[in-house]
N, C-alpha and C positions, 0 to 999 in steps of 0.2 A: 251361743250356748252350746256347750259340748254335750253330745248325747252319750249316755252310758247304757250298759246292758241292763236287763230286767232286774237282776239282783242288786246291782249298785244303785240303780234308780230308786228301788224300794227302800234300801237301807238309808240312802241319803234323804229320803222324804221324812224320816223320823217317826212316822205313825205306823210303822210295820215291824216293830221290834219283835213281836211274837211270831210273825210270819218268818222273819229272818232266822230266829232261833229254831223254829220248826224245820225250815229248809236245811239248816245245818244238821239238826238231829236226824233228819231223814236222808241225809247224804245227797240232796238234790241241788246244792249250790252250783257245783260244776256243770250239771246238766243245763240249768237255767242261765248259766254264763256262756253256754255253747252258742253255736251259730244260729240255731233256730230255723225259721222264725217261730215264736210262740205267742199265744194270746193268753194272758194271765188275768183271771178274775181275782184280784188281790183283796183279801179281807184285812181290814185295819185292826189295830190293837183293840179298839172298842168292839169290833165284830167278834173277836175271839173271847172278849170279856162277857159276851152274852151267853156263852156256853155254860152248862151247869158247873158249879164250883168243883175244882179239882180236875176237870176234863183236860185242860191244856197241860197241866203238870204231869198227868198220867200219860198223855200221848207222847210227851218228850222223853219218857223212860226208854232205855234201849230195848227192853223186851216188847215194846209196842211200836217199834220202828215200821213194821209192815203195814199196820193200821194207819199210822201217820202218813206214810208214803201214799196209801190209797186215798186218804182225804186230800192231801195236797195236790196230787196229780188229777184229782177231780175238779180242780180249779184251773186246769191248763188245757187249752185246745191247740193242736198243731196248726201252724200257719199264722199269718197276721190277719186278724179279723177286727176291722175297725168298727166304730159305732154304726156307721152307715151300712156296713155288711151285716152286723148283728141285727139291725132293725128289720132285715129281710128274712131272718131265720126264725124257725119255731123250735128247733132243737139243734144241738151240736153234740158231737161225740168227743169226750175228753181223752187225754192221753192215758187215762186209767181204763179206757175202752168202755166207759159207761156214758149214757146220754144225760144231757142237762136240758131242761125245758127253758125256752126263751119266749118271753111275752112282753108286750107293751101295755101297761096299765096306767091310766091317768097321766100319760105322757112320760112315764118312767119305765126304763127297761128292767125287767125282772129276770134273774137267772135262778131257776127254781124258786126258792122263797127269798132270795137275796135281791136287794135293789142296787143297781149301779148308781153310785153317787157321783163319780167322776169318770169320764170316758176318754179314751184316746190319749194316754200318756205314751208318747212314742219313744222307743228305745232302739238301740242299735240292732237288737236281735228279736224285735217284736213289739208288742203293745200291751199296756196294762190298763185294765178297767177296774176301778176301786169299787168294792161291794161292801155293804153294811152288815153282812152276816156271813158266817162260815157255811159253805155249801157242802152238806153231808151227802155222801152216796147213799142211795136207798138200798 
């Protein structure tokens, strides 16, 4: 199996259309295709659908680019942090320079209020952990 970078892996999975569109609107595609390594807590289309109606559409507007960049970079940690590494942490600092809380509850890894549903999708420039909610900076 050929490993792809984080962006191509997410796009190929098919359940990250909203994330892919958001990365494009935020101008972050090239960054996340870069050498990294990055750890991405990737919200699925269903995770984005949990946001209040109109939120995603609003964030994709050019005038909201900086807010969108802030939200998306809040899902990225510098370095390759595998599930085994995550289990040993209680916090991490995102590339947005804001902390996220990491906890294990009932055997599930929580990133702030999001649950990791699939861990350790290895890519050429890092690792993806799929989360069931969008992680909003406080």
